[in-house]
N, C-alpha and C positions, 0 to 999 in steps of 0.2 A: 531441401524446400524448410524454408523455415516460416512459421505459420504466426500471422500476424493478426490478431481482431484489436479491435479497437469499438471501445462500449462510452456513453456519455453518462453521464448518471449526479444523482444530490446525493450529499454528503447528510444523515440522519443523526438527530440530536441524541447523544448517550450521556446522560448524567451531566457534566460540566465539558465536556469535552464533544466531540462530532467525531459519523464513524462513518465509513465507507466500505460498506455491505461486496462481498467477494465472491460470485460464487464458487462452488465446490472442483469444480472444470479447471478453473483458472490457479486456484490454487495448486494444484497437481503438476498444473504446468509451469510454475513456479517450482515445481520441485520440495513443494513444502509434504510435508508429513505428520503424524498426530506426536512423534515425535522429536520432529526439529520443525519449531512453527513461529522461529526466530527472524523475524526480516532486517536487514541494513538499510536503512535510508540515505540518500546523498541527493544536493539540491544546486542544480546549475539553472543557466540560465534561460531556460527550457521549460524547469520544472523541477518533479520527483523520481527517483530512480530507486526500483524496490529490489531485494534481491535476499536471497534464503543467506542465512548463516549455518552452514554444519554445525552442531555439537562439539564436536571435535575443534574447531574454533575460534569457539565465543569466547576466549582469552583475546584473542588477537584485536577483538570487535568492543572491547568493555569501555574504550575510550571514546567509543562514536555513537552516533546518533542510533538506537538501536530498538524494535518492539515487537510484540509477541502478539502475531493476529488472535484473535479470541473468538470460539466458537458460539456463533450464530445459529439456531437451528440447523437445518441442511447445508449453510454457508458459513464464513468466517468475516470480523471484522478486522479491521485497521483505524485504531483512534488516533485522529487528527485537534492537537491539542494548538491553542493561539498561536503559536511560534509555527508551526508549519501551517495550517493557514495564514499567516502572513507571509511565508516565505510563497508561494502560489499567489498571493494576492485575493484570495477569496475571501466573498462575503458565504459564508455556509445557509443562510435566510433566503438568498436571492439565486446567486451564480449556480453552476453543475460543473462538474470537473469532467475532464475526460483520459480514460485511462486506457491502456494499449499491454497485453504482451507481447514479446519476443524473444523465443525462445524461453530462456527462466528468467527474463528479467521483465519487472512492470514499470512501464511509464505513466508518472500523474502530472496533468496539468490543467490550468485552468482553463473549462470551454470559453470561445470564443463563439 
C-alpha cells in the first residue's frame, strides 16, 4: 500500500525567491539524505513533479532542472524562482500551493 499525503501551504519569501518548507518526514519519504539532497523538477499540465537525484546519477541530470534542498532548522526548503512560479501560475503573495507525496515522488500544483 502506498501512502499518499496532501498538504496545502503558502510559499515563504526568501531573499529574491520564494521557498516551500518541507517537513523532515516528507523529505525522508522522498528518500532524501544528508548526502543526497538534489532533486529533479519536471513540469507538465498538472504542475511540478519532484524526485530525488542520486549522487551517482548527477551527470545524467546536468542539463535538466535540478535544485538542492536547503536545510532550514528542522525542515528543508525548496526554492521557487520566477520561472517555476510562472509554470505553476502562482502569485506567491496571495496563492497557496498543494503538494502531495506518493511513494518517493512529490507533486506540486496551485491550490484551487
